[in-house]
ZAMARGU-4260 file (C-alpha; in steps of 0.2 Angstrom, whole numbers, plus 5000, padded with zeros to 4 digits):
<rodrens>
0) 5053/4927/5010 | 5047/4936/4995 | 5032/4948/4993 | 5019/4935/4991 | 5025/4925/5006
5) 5024/4941/5016 | 5006/4943/5010 | 5002/4926/5014 | 5010/4927/5031 | 4999/4943/5034
10) 4984/4933/5031 | 4989/4920/5043 | 4993/4933/5056 | 4975/4939/5054 | 4969/4922/5059
15) 4980/4923/5074 | 4974/4941/5078 | 4956/4934/5078 | 4961/4920/5090 | 4969/4932/5102
20) 4954/4944/5101 | 4942/4930/5105 | 4953/4926/5120 | 4952/4944/5126 | 4933/4944/5125
25) 4932/4928/5135 | 4943/4936/5149 | 4933/4952/5149 | 4916/4942/5150 | 4923/4933/5165
30) 4929/4949/5173 | 4912/4957/5170 | 4903/4942/5177 | 4912/4942/5193 | 4910/4961/5195
35) 4891/4958/5192 | 4891/4945/5206 | 4899/4957/5218 | 4891/4973/5214 | 4873/4967/5213
40) 4876/4957/5230 | 4872/4940/5223 | 4876/4927/5236 | 4894/4922/5234 | 4891/4904/5240
45) 4885/4899/5223 | 4898/4906/5210 | 4890/4899/5194 | 4874/4907/5188 | 4871/4901/5170
50) 4857/4914/5167 | 4867/4928/5174 | 4883/4922/5164 | 4873/4921/5148 | 4865/4938/5151
55) 4883/4946/5154 | 4891/4937/5139 | 4877/4942/5127 | 4878/4960/5132 | 4897/4961/5132
60) 4898/4953/5115 | 4885/4964/5108 | 4893/4980/5115 | 4910/4974/5108 | 4903/4970/5091
65) 4894/4987/5090 | 4911/4996/5094 | 4921/4985/5082 | 4909/4985/5068 | 4907/5004/5069
70) 4925/5007/5068 | 4928/4995/5054 | 4914/5004/5044 | 4923/5020/5048 | 4940/5013/5041
75) 4933/5007/5025 | 4939/5023/5017 | 4957/5018/5021 | 4972/5025/5029 | 4966/5044/5027
80) 4954/5041/5041 | 4968/5036/5053 | 4978/5051/5047 | 4964/5063/5050 | 4960/5056/5067
85) 4978/5059/5072 | 4976/5077/5067 | 4985/5076/5051 | 4983/5087/5036 | 4986/5082/5018
90) 5002/5089/5012 | 5000/5097/4995 | 5015/5103/4985 | 5009/5120/4982 | 5007/5123/5001
95) 5023/5114/5007 | 5038/5122/5014 | 5056/5117/5010 | 5055/5103/5022 | 5038/5097/5016
100) 5044/5097/4998 | 5059/5086/5003 | 5048/5074/5011 | 5037/5073/4995 | 5052/5071/4984
105) 5058/5056/4995 | 5041/5048/4994 | 5040/5050/4975 | 5057/5042/4973 | 5053/5027/4984
110) 5036/5025/4975 | 5043/5025/4958 | 5057/5013/4963 | 5045/5001/4970 | 5031/5002/4957
115) 5017/5007/4968 | 5006/5022/4967 | 5013/5038/4975 | 5005/5038/4992 | 4997/5053/4999
120) 5007/5061/5013 | 4999/5068/5029 | 5008/5080/5040 | 5005/5080/5059 | 5008/5098/5063
125) 5005/5097/5081 | 5016/5082/5085 | 5034/5088/5089 | 5041/5070/5092 | 5050/5060/5079
130) 5038/5047/5072 | 5029/5041/5056 | 5016/5028/5050 | 5009/5020/5035 | 4991/5015/5033
135) 4979/5008/5020 | 4972/4991/5014 | 4983/4989/4998 | 4998/4997/4991 | 4987/5007/4979
140) 4977/5016/4993 | 4992/5018/5005 | 4995/5035/5014 | 5010/5040/5024 | 5009/5051/5040
145) 5024/5061/5047 | 5026/5071/5062 | 5032/5089/5061 | 5046/5084/5073 | 5052/5071/5060
150) 5055/5085/5047 | 5063/5097/5059 | 5075/5085/5067 | 5081/5073/5054 | 5093/5074/5039
155) 5088/5069/5022 | 5097/5052/5024 | 5088/5049/5040 | 5071/5054/5033 | 5074/5042/5019
160) 5077/5028/5031 | 5061/5032/5040 | 5051/5032/5024 | 5060/5016/5018 | 5054/5008/5034
165) 5036/5014/5031 | 5037/5007/5013 | 5041/4990/5020 | 5025/4990/5029 | 5016/4995/5013
170) 5024/4981/5003 | 5024/4967/5016 | 5005/4967/5019 | 5007/4975/5037 | 4995/4989/5034
175) 4979/4979/5031 | 4983/4969/5046 | 4985/4985/5056 | 4969/4993/5051 | 4960/4977/5055
180) 4968/4978/5072 | 4962/4995/5075 | 4944/4990/5070 | 4943/4975/5081 | 4951/4982/5097
185) 4940/4998/5096 | 4926/4986/5102 | 4936/4982/5118 | 4940/5000/5120 | 4921/5003/5119
190) 4918/4994/5136 | 4930/5007/5144 | 4921/5022/5135 | 4904/5015/5141 | 4910/5015/5159
195) 4917/5032/5158 | 4900/5038/5152 | 4891/5029/5166 | 4902/5039/5178 | 4894/5055/5173
200) 4876/5048/5176 | 4867/5051/5193 | 4856/5038/5200 | 4856/5019/5205 | 4851/5002/5200
205) 4837/4996/5211 | 4830/4978/5212 | 4816/4981/5225 | 4807/4994/5235 | 4817/4991/5250
210) 4834/4990/5241 | 4844/5006/5242 | 4851/5002/5225 | 4869/5002/5218 | 4875/5019/5211
215) 4877/5019/5193 | 4894/5027/5195 | 4900/5012/5204 | 4895/5001/5190 | 4903/5013/5178
220) 4919/5012/5188 | 4919/4994/5187 | 4917/4994/5168 | 4931/5006/5167 | 4942/4994/5177
225) 4937/4980/5166 | 4939/4990/5150 | 4957/4993/5157 | 4960/4975/5157 | 4954/4975/5139
230) 4965/4989/5135 | 4980/4979/5142 | 4974/4964/5132 | 4974/4975/5116 | 4991/4981/5119
235) 4997/4963/5121 | 4989/4958/5105 | 4997/4973/5096 | 5014/4969/5103 | 5012/4951/5098
240) 5008/4956/5080 | 5019/4971/5077 | 5036/4968/5086 | 5044/4956/5073 | 5037/4966/5059
245) 5047/4981/5065 | 5063/4972/5064 | 5058/4967/5046 | 5054/4985/5041 | 5071/4991/5048
250) 5080/4978/5038 | 5070/4982/5022 | 5074/5000/5024 | 5092/4997/5025 | 5091/4986/5009
255) 5081/4999/5000 | 5093/5013/5003 | 5110/5003/5007 | 5113/5016/5020 | 5111/5009/5038
260) 5119/5025/5045 | 5103/5034/5041 | 5092/5023/5051 | 5104/5021/5065 | 5105/5040/5066
265) 5086/5041/5069 | 5087/5028/5083 | 5101/5037/5091 | 5090/5053/5091 | 5075/5044/5098
270) 5086/5039/5113 | 5089/5057/5117 | 5072/5065/5110 | 5054/5060/5110 | 5043/5049/5099
275) 5027/5051/5109 | 5011/5058/5102 | 4999/5070/5110 | 4984/5065/5100 | 4970/5055/5109
280) 4970/5043/5094 | 4988/5037/5097 | 4982/5023/5109 | 4972/5015/5095 | 4985/5016/5081
285) 5001/5015/5092 | 5006/4999/5083 | 5007/5008/5066 | 5021/5020/5070 | 5039/5020/5067
290) 5043/5023/5086 | 5034/5021/5102 | 5019/5033/5101 | 5013/5031/5119 | 5020/5037/5136
295) 5032/5024/5144 | 5026/5014/5159 | 5033/5001/5171 | 5026/4987/5160 | 5033/4994/5144
300) 5044/4979/5140 | 5029/4968/5140 | 5016/4979/5132 | 5026/4990/5120 | 5022/4988/5102
305) 5040/4991/5097 | 5056/4983/5101 | 5069/4992/5112 | 5079/5005/5103 | 5095/4997/5109
310) 5090/4981/5101 | 5085/4989/5084 | 5101/4999/5084 | 5111/4982/5087 | 5102/4973/5073
315) 5104/4987/5060 | 5122/4988/5065 | 5123/4969/5063 | 5116/4972/5045 | 5130/4985/5042
320) 5144/4974/5047 | 5139/4957/5041 | 5127/4960/5026 | 5132/4977/5019 | 5151/4978/5021
325) 5155/4968/5006 | 5141/4976/4995 | 5147/4989/4982 | 5140/5007/4984 | 5127/5014/4972
330) 5141/5021/4961 | 5150/5005/4960 | 5147/4989/4950 | 5131/4980/4952 | 5131/4962/4959
335) 5130/4948/4946 | 5112/4944/4949 | 5107/4962/4949 | 5117/4965/4933 | 5109/4951/4924
340) 5092/4957/4930 | 5095/4974/4924 | 5102/4968/4907 | 5087/4957/4905 | 5074/4970/4909
345) 5083/4981/4896 | 5082/4968/4883 | 5096/4957/4886 | 5096/4938/4888 | 5101/4934/4906
350) 5085/4938/4916 | 5075/4924/4923 | 5057/4923/4928 | 5061/4919/4946 | 5071/4936/4946
355) 5056/4945/4940 | 5045/4937/4953 | 5057/4941/4967 | 5058/4959/4962 | 5039/4961/4965
360) 5036/4971/4981 | 5055/4975/4983 | 5066/4990/4981 | 5084/4987/4976 | 5097/5002/4978
365) 5098/5001/4959 | 5080/5004/4957 | 5080/5018/4970 | 5095/5026/4961 | 5086/5024/4944
370) 5070/5033/4951 | 5081/5047/4958 | 5090/5049/4941 | 5073/5048/4931 | 5064/5061/4942
375) 5079/5073/4942 | 5080/5072/4922 | 5061/5076/4920 | 5058/5093/4912 | 5053/5105/4925
380) 5037/5109/4917 | 5031/5091/4918 | 5039/5088/4936 | 5029/5103/4943 | 5014/5100/4932
385) 5011/5083/4940 | 5009/5092/4956 | 4996/5105/4950 | 4978/5100/4947 | 4975/5106/4929
390) 4992/5101/4923 | 4990/5084/4931 | 4974/5081/4921 | 4982/5088/4905 | 4996/5075/4908
395) 4984/5061/4909 | 4975/5067/4893 | 4991/5071/4884 | 4997/5053/4886 | 4981/5047/4877
400) 4985/5057/4862 | 4992/5049/4846 | 5009/5057/4843 | 5013/5047/4827 | 4998/5050/4816
405) 4993/5069/4815 | 4976/5065/4807 | 4971/5054/4821 | 4978/5067/4834 | 4968/5081/4826
410) 4952/5070/4827 | 4956/5067/4845 | 4959/5086/4849 | 4942/5091/4840 | 4933/5079/4851
415) 4942/5085/4866 | 4937/5103/4863 | 4919/5098/4863 | 4920/5091/4880 | 4933/5100/4890
420) 4937/5119/4893 | 4948/5128/4881 | 4962/5131/4894 | 4963/5113/4898 | 4964/5108/4880
425) 4978/5120/4877 | 4988/5114/4892 | 4986/5096/4885 | 4993/5101/4869 | 5007/5110/4877
430) 5012/5096/4888 | 5009/5083/4874 | 5023/5090/4864 | 5035/5088/4879 | 5029/5071/4883
435) 5032/5065/4865 | 5050/5069/4867 | 5052/5057/4882 | 5058/5039/4882 | 5043/5028/4883
440) 5049/5021/4899 | 5044/5037/4908 | 5026/5036/4904 | 5020/5025/4918 | 5030/5034/4931
445) 5023/5050/4925 | 5005/5044/4928 | 5010/5039/4945 | 5017/5056/4949 | 5001/5064/4944
450) 4990/5052/4954 | 4991/5061/4971 | 4984/5077/4964 | 4971/5068/4953 | 4965/5059/4969
455) 4960/5076/4976 | 4946/5077/4964 | 4929/5071/4968 | 4923/5054/4963 | 4913/5061/4949
460) 4928/5071/4943 | 4939/5056/4943 | 4926/5046/4933 | 4924/5060/4921 | 4943/5060/4918
465) 4944/5041/4915 | 4929/5043/4903 | 4938/5057/4894 | 4954/5047/4892 | 4943/5033/4885
470) 4934/5045/4873 | 4951/5050/4866 | 4956/5032/4864 | 4939/5028/4855 | 4943/5043/4844
475) 4958/5035/4837 | 4947/5021/4829 | 4957/5007/4837 | 4964/5002/4854 | 4983/5001/4855
480) 4992/4992/4868 | 4998/5008/4876 | 4981/5015/4877 | 4974/4999/4886 | 4989/5000/4898
485) 4985/5019/4901 | 4967/5016/4905 | 4970/5001/4916 | 4983/5010/4927 | 4973/5026/4928
490) 4957/5017/4932 | 4966/5006/4945 | 4976/5021/4953 | 4960/5032/4955 | 4949/5018/4963
495) 4953/5025/4980 | 4944/5041/4975 | 4931/5034/4964 | 4925/5021/4976 | 4934/5024/4993
500) 4924/5011/5002 | 4929/4996/4991 | 4941/4983/4998 | 4950/4968/4990 | 4946/4952/4999
505) 4952/4935/4994 | 4938/4925/4985 | 4948/4913/4975 | 4960/4900/4983 | 4961/4887/4969
510) 4967/4888/4951 | 4952/4880/4945 | 4942/4895/4950 | 4952/4907/4939 | 4959/4895/4926
515) 4950/4904/4911 | 4955/4921/4917 | 4973/4915/4918 | 4973/4908/4900 | 4966/4924/4894
520) 4980/4935/4901 | 4993/4923/4895 | 4985/4923/4878 | 4987/4942/4876 | 5005/4942/4883
525) 5010/4929/4871 | 5003/4939/4856 | 5010/4955/4862 | 5028/4947/4864 | 5027/4940/4846
530) 5019/4954/4837 | 5034/4957/4825 | 5030/4953/4806 | 5042/4938/4806 | 5034/4930/4821
535) 5025/4914/4817 | 5009/4907/4824 | 5019/4892/4831 | 5030/4904/4841 | 5015/4912/4848
540) 5008/4896/4853 | 5024/4889/4860 | 5026/4905/4871 | 5008/4903/4877 | 5010/4885/4882
545) 5026/4889/4891 | 5017/4900/4902 | 5002/4889/4904 | 5013/4875/4911 | 5019/4886/4925
550) 5002/4887/4932 | 4998/4876/4947 | 4990/4859/4943 | 4992/4863/4924 | 4992/4845/4920
555) 4975/4842/4927 | 4967/4857/4918 | 4960/4858/4900 | 4974/4867/4890 | 4970/4874/4872
560) 4984/4871/4859 | 4984/4890/4854 | 4981/4906/4863 | 4963/4911/4865 | 4955/4925/4855
565) 4949/4940/4866 | 4948/4959/4867 | 4954/4971/4879 | 4937/4972/4888 | 4937/4954/4892
570) 4955/4955/4897 | 4951/4969/4910 | 4937/4959/4917 | 4949/4944/4919 | 4961/4955/4928
575) 4948/4962/4940 | 4944/4944/4945 | 4962/4939/4947 | 4963/4954/4960 | 4953/4943/4971
580) 4965/4928/4971 | 4975/4922/4986 | 4993/4929/4986 | 5001/4912/4981 | 4989/4911/4966
585) 4995/4929/4961 | 5013/4923/4962 | 5010/4909/4950 | 5001/4920/4938 | 5015/4933/4938
590) 5028/4919/4936 | 5018/4912/4921 | 5017/4929/4913 | 5036/4931/4916 | 5040/4915/4908
595) 5029/4919/4893 | 5038/4936/4891 | 5056/4930/4894 | 5054/4914/4883 | 5064/4924/4869
600) 5076/4931/4881 | 5071/4949/4878 | 5058/4962/4884 | 5051/4974/4872 | 5044/4991/4879
605) 5026/4985/4875 | 5029/4969/4885 | 5037/4978/4899 | 5022/4990/4900 | 5009/4976/4899
610) 5018/4965/4912 | 5020/4979/4924 | 5002/4985/4922 | 4994/4968/4925 | 5005/4965/4940
615) 5002/4982/4947 | 4983/4980/4945 | 4984/4964/4954 | 4992/4974/4968 | 5009/4965/4965
620) 5020/4981/4962 | 5035/4978/4950 | 5049/4990/4950 | 5053/4999/4934 | 5063/4989/4921
625) 5080/4996/4921 | 5091/5003/4907 | 5110/5000/4908 | 5112/5018/4903 | 5096/5027/4906
630) 5090/5039/4893 | 5075/5047/4900 | 5072/5059/4886 | 5076/5059/4868 | 5082/5077/4870
635) 5095/5082/4883 | 5086/5090/4898 | 5094/5100/4912 | 5096/5090/4928 | 5090/5101/4942
640) 5094/5095/4960 | 5080/5088/4970 | 5079/5093/4989
</rodrens>
């Protein structure tokens, strides 16, 4: 099952979730109806009272709807809401201790290896158990939360296994489902909270002058009991949705790191230690965690959101014996399929479009090792600068400067001095000279390294930065492909800060709805891939048609003979529309783009940047295109060790 199939399965599970939620509401309505008959002393000889039933059903549905809609509205800002409710604090590099910096390093490595934006990391300082979670709507707005106990008790390899597990949830579409689950089930919990409130109110319900009345606390107690039924239904739903996904995340973590011993070590420590949380919010988000976050109970096997540790150890051990024993280590030769993929991405002739599609949303050990090597070879000034506010802004601005034409660069700098403080301009110039010495393949990862700090700015400041980058591009007098890619990625990565309440929902489920947008993207890719002086218009048209015929129902649609004429503004609008397509349509689009790129059996740096930028903006993260012998910098740099 690839990335797109996982995303599609997550959508199907959402429908299953709604069905189970509806069933739980029906059970609660019947329970409240029966409790009403008893508590209000309605004659038991007639059990069916349509008027009372409709009244109870209406009130219950309204109460649950209010609770669910309120929570869903609160969660629109994404996973950071969950982290803060659990008592987490944003882990900033300048305030992190040695354990915190090690965690940030691992998250950065995994993010660069998988092609997603580096998630913000929250540390749950008060939690001494071993646990972690991932939350968000898309890979672009994900956050990762880790307990203090996890940092204190796990080795680097074990921590790497836990983070790999959480990245699987990010890449497989689990987070969006989990957040919806939190929102919906809060409505059921609302019944319990209402009963708890009534327990504190004195008085009674009266139906006549001679009626002594029913104490309000008694009805509150009944609501708490019924809310308890809803609570159990909620746990059943969470268990049904999340258990198998935990097995998948364990297997993915082993695949990412090729180190099953790390994850097995964590499970063994969990058998001897604790994974429970003390936060009151643990109940609502228990299904998100790496391990069981709730107190064990006699019905744990039935209601637990996580499989038994013994079973998880057995399965990971099975992966070690049956799947990984014959696999070479990171320092040994790659497998043939991985080698051909690597060589193809580096400009060779053996990569296939299907391999490109299969790499979306996955992390191979080669990509993980590549990310580690890439980050370790970055100049210290850039590596540390990406974690500091002013330097991160300077990196974004420096990437927009023209390093080949000094006259254009002087024009850009003159414009920049008019709109930004002198110290920021000087920092930009200082870092620009270092960035110009780097291999072009480091530019996109460098943007992602700076994103977590840039997201700490206000929405207005993020918008100002994007406008400033655009202004530098305009000052060049023409828009290059790299400048378009930079603006596209920066705008996309900063969306969670610019518009935190925005969510991506599926609006297009058929190719007819996005056919013009698909043609536009393939037109640009075909022209970029054949921009050499010796490329003919026939070559461009052939590459374009090759991609078009990979789209679904291509034989039924109108197909132009040559690529469409367009500009980057139109291309950006088309990409924004394609973000709203169903996962299977996105897979077809990425596949068509890969066919267009690989028609001549090579991938130029420009094609690689554009293909990755388009895919990542569609929330289809592609790992970095590998080099057989990575050359991160044009000049030899020291290789400091990363903790």
